[in-house]
Each structure stands twice: as structure tokens, then as C-alpha cells.
C-alpha positions as CSV (number, residue, x, y, z in Angstrom):
1,M,0.0,0.0,0.0
2,C,1.3,3.4,-1.0
3,D,0.4,6.4,1.1
4,C,1.3,9.8,-0.6
5,S,0.1,13.2,0.1
6,L,-1.8,14.9,-2.8
7,F,-1.4,18.5,-1.4
8,Q,1.4,20.8,-2.2
9,G,3.7,21.7,0.8
10,A,2.2,19.0,3.0
11,T,4.6,17.4,5.6
12,S,2.4,14.5,6.7
13,V,-0.4,12.3,5.4
14,T,-3.2,10.4,7.2
15,A,-3.7,6.9,5.9
16,Y,-6.3,4.3,6.7
17,F,-5.0,0.9,7.6
18,P,-7.6,-1.9,7.6
19,A,-7.4,-4.2,10.6
20,C,-4.5,-6.7,10.0
21,H,-0.7,-6.8,10.2
22,W,0.9,-4.0,8.2
23,Y,4.7,-3.6,7.9
24,D,6.9,-0.8,6.7
25,F,8.4,-1.9,3.4
26,Y,11.8,-0.6,4.1
27,N,12.6,-1.8,7.6
28,G,9.8,-4.3,8.4
29,S,8.5,-2.4,11.5
30,E,4.8,-3.1,12.1
31,V,2.0,-0.5,12.0
32,I,-0.3,-1.1,15.0
33,T,-3.9,-1.4,13.8
34,S,-5.9,-2.1,16.9
35,G,-9.7,-2.8,16.8
36,P,-11.8,-4.8,14.2
37,R,-12.1,-1.8,11.8
38,G,-8.5,-0.8,11.6
39,R,-7.4,2.8,12.3
40,N,-6.1,6.1,10.7
41,V,-2.4,6.6,11.1
42,T,-0.5,9.9,10.5
43,L,2.7,9.4,8.5
44,P,5.5,11.8,7.4
45,A,5.3,12.9,3.8
46,S,8.6,14.3,2.8
47,M,9.5,15.0,-0.8
48,D,12.2,12.3,-0.9
49,Y,10.3,9.5,0.8
50,V,7.4,7.3,-0.3
51,N,5.3,5.6,2.4
52,L,5.0,2.0,1.4
53,H,3.5,-0.8,3.5
54,V,3.1,-4.5,3.1
55,R,0.0,-6.3,4.2
56,G,0.6,-9.4,6.4
57,G,0.1,-12.7,4.7
58,Q,2.0,-11.9,1.5
59,V,5.3,-13.0,0.2
60,L,6.9,-10.5,-2.1
61,I,9.4,-11.5,-4.7
62,L,11.8,-8.7,-5.5
63,Q,14.7,-8.1,-7.9
64,Q,17.2,-5.3,-7.8
65,P,16.7,-2.7,-10.5
66,N,19.1,-1.7,-13.2
67,T,19.2,0.8,-16.0
68,T,17.1,-1.4,-18.4
69,T,14.7,-4.2,-18.0
70,T,17.0,-6.6,-19.7
71,A,19.8,-5.8,-17.2
72,S,17.3,-6.0,-14.2
73,R,16.2,-9.5,-15.2
74,R,19.8,-10.7,-14.6
75,N,20.0,-9.5,-11.1
76,P,19.6,-11.6,-7.9
77,F,16.2,-12.1,-6.2
78,E,15.1,-11.5,-2.6
79,L,12.0,-12.3,-0.8
80,I,10.0,-10.3,1.8
81,V,7.8,-12.7,3.9
82,A,5.3,-10.6,5.7
83,L,3.5,-12.8,8.3
84,D,-0.2,-12.4,9.3
85,K,-1.8,-12.9,12.6
86,K,-1.5,-16.6,12.1
87,N,2.2,-16.3,11.4
88,E,1.5,-17.4,7.7
89,S,2.0,-15.9,4.3
90,F,1.8,-16.9,0.6
91,G,3.0,-15.8,-2.7
92,Y,4.1,-17.0,-6.1
93,L,6.4,-16.1,-8.9
94,F,5.5,-16.4,-12.6
95,W,8.5,-16.1,-14.9
96,D,8.9,-16.1,-18.6
97,D,11.0,-14.3,-21.2
98,G,8.9,-11.1,-20.8
99,D,8.3,-10.6,-24.4
100,S,6.6,-13.7,-26.1
101,L,2.8,-14.2,-26.3
102,D,0.9,-17.1,-24.9
103,T,3.7,-18.5,-22.8
104,H,1.3,-20.0,-20.3
105,K,-0.5,-21.9,-23.1
106,K,2.8,-23.1,-24.5
107,G,4.3,-24.0,-21.2
108,D,7.3,-21.6,-21.7
109,Y,7.2,-20.3,-18.1
110,T,8.3,-21.2,-14.6
111,M,5.9,-21.0,-11.6
112,I,7.1,-21.1,-8.0
113,N,4.9,-21.1,-4.9
114,Y,6.1,-19.7,-1.6
115,T,4.3,-20.7,1.6
116,A,5.2,-19.7,5.2
117,A,3.7,-21.3,8.3
118,W,4.8,-22.5,11.7
119,G,8.2,-20.8,11.4
120,C,9.1,-22.3,8.0
121,L,9.2,-21.1,4.5
122,N,8.8,-23.6,1.6
123,A,9.5,-22.8,-2.0
124,T,8.0,-25.3,-4.5
125,V,8.5,-25.2,-8.2
126,V,5.2,-26.2,-9.7
127,W,6.1,-25.7,-13.3
128,S,9.6,-25.4,-14.8
129,G,9.2,-24.7,-18.6
130,Y,11.5,-21.6,-18.8
131,K,14.9,-23.0,-18.1
132,T,16.9,-19.8,-18.1
133,I,15.6,-19.0,-14.6
134,G,18.1,-21.6,-13.4
135,S,20.9,-19.1,-14.0
136,L,19.3,-16.7,-11.5
137,Y,19.7,-16.8,-7.7
138,L,17.9,-16.1,-4.5
139,E,20.3,-14.1,-2.3
140,R,18.3,-12.9,0.6
141,V,15.0,-13.5,2.6
142,K,13.5,-11.1,5.0
143,I,10.9,-12.1,7.6
144,F,8.6,-9.4,8.8
145,G,6.8,-10.0,12.1
146,F,8.8,-13.1,13.1
147,G,8.7,-11.8,16.7
148,T,5.0,-12.9,16.9
149,S,6.4,-16.5,17.1
150,K,9.2,-17.7,19.3
151,Q,12.7,-16.3,18.7
152,P,14.9,-18.7,16.7
153,S,17.8,-20.4,18.4
154,V,19.1,-21.5,15.0
155,V,18.1,-20.8,11.4
156,C,18.3,-23.7,8.9
157,F,18.3,-23.8,5.1
158,N,17.5,-27.2,3.6
159,G,18.3,-28.8,6.9
160,L,21.7,-27.1,7.4
161,Q,22.4,-24.5,10.0
162,I,23.1,-21.1,8.5
163,E,26.3,-19.3,9.6
164,S,25.5,-16.6,12.3
165,D,27.1,-13.8,10.3
166,H,24.5,-14.4,7.5
167,V,21.6,-14.1,9.9
168,T,20.5,-10.6,11.3
169,I,17.7,-10.3,13.9
170,S,16.2,-6.9,14.8
171,N,14.2,-7.1,18.1
172,S,13.1,-3.5,17.6
173,T,11.4,-4.1,14.2
174,R,10.8,-7.8,14.8
175,T,12.6,-8.8,11.5
176,L,14.8,-11.7,10.6
177,T,17.1,-11.4,7.5
178,V,19.0,-14.3,6.0
179,S,21.6,-13.3,3.4
180,H,24.2,-14.9,1.1
181,L,22.0,-17.8,0.1
182,H,22.9,-17.9,-3.6
183,W,20.3,-20.6,-4.2
184,P,19.1,-21.3,-7.9
185,M,15.6,-19.9,-8.4
186,N,14.5,-23.2,-10.1
187,K,15.1,-25.4,-7.1
188,N,12.9,-26.1,-4.1
189,F,14.0,-25.1,-0.7
190,T,13.0,-24.9,3.0
191,L,14.0,-22.1,5.3
192,D,13.3,-23.0,9.0
193,W,13.5,-20.4,11.8
194,G,10.9,-21.9,14.1
195,G,12.8,-25.0,15.2
196,G,10.4,-27.4,13.4
197,G,13.0,-29.1,11.3
198,D,16.2,-31.0,12.0
199,C,19.2,-28.8,11.7
200,Q,22.8,-30.1,11.1
């Protein structure tokens, strides 16, 4: 959700947040929306900052921008996993060449489902018809709202414990960031921060 001021010279904007978990896109801090109907929140509205928030329950798939679309498509990916009140979220990636028509009918695409629940994120490749995605990598995963579940003692990727210097926990924003994954986008994976899997 983007909350921008429409008035010249304004330094703040009042935005309505429906009742659910909402997170600041940039740092993952949660906007408190008490009550069944949500609430209005006053936000700063400077010229060089865009208020952007993510609704809990969503997995966002991001890619670093570049000067052209072609160059951007070669960049690594990252995920934002925004947990809802049940500590769950879902998202999917549809990836094709970006130019051709009817790629879905022809099967010339790749589809990946991302599902988070019980302190675990699973990536499942449900269709792999566009092979070029195998040369692209997932580098980072951010978990927003992980503090609503128990704090992780270890974080595992495909059953292997991740090095501590690749894991960043912010208690103030309740975010967990796992970096330096370098995992091919066309392969399934499991990221466990809830202690539900065996870690080696």
C-alpha cells in the first residue's frame, strides 16, 4: 500500500490501515492497527520518501533494479515474507521471457509457490518450462513479524544451519534477515526459523 500526500507543501499524510498486520516496506516495522475496523495513522510525507507498506500474509518476490529491464532481469532475487496474525504468508512467482505471447499456453514459463507457516518457508517449483531462470539466484530472505512467534535459536536452510554472520535479527522491528543464500531460483528449498525441522 502506497500512502502519498496529494497536497502541495504537506509534511504529513493520514492513511487508513484496515485491521490486520501491516509492515513498513523498508525496515519491516509493524504498524499497529488495533480494533476490528483498523485505524487512521499519520505518516510523514517528505519529498524524498514514499510511504510504502506490506500487508501481512503476503510473500513479495523482488529483484534489484538496473538501468534497463533486460539488465534488471539478470539481477539476484530477494523475498519479503510478511507474516499475518496466524504467522502465515503466501506468494508466487510467474517467470517467462517477458516478451513472447501465450507463454502460459505453450508452457514456456516457470511457476514457483512460496508458503510460510509454523516458522518455516517452503519454495515449491510447480512448473519449470522456462529453463533460463536456473541461472538466477535467490540471495536474501526477510521475515517481517517473526517476533510474533518464538525467537529462533538456529536458522536452517534445507536442513543445514546457516552461519550466524549471515543471519540478522532486529528485536526493535521484529525482523529476521537471512543473506548470502545464492540458491538457484528453479530449485525447491525450505527455510526454517521456528525449530520445526532437524538442523545439522
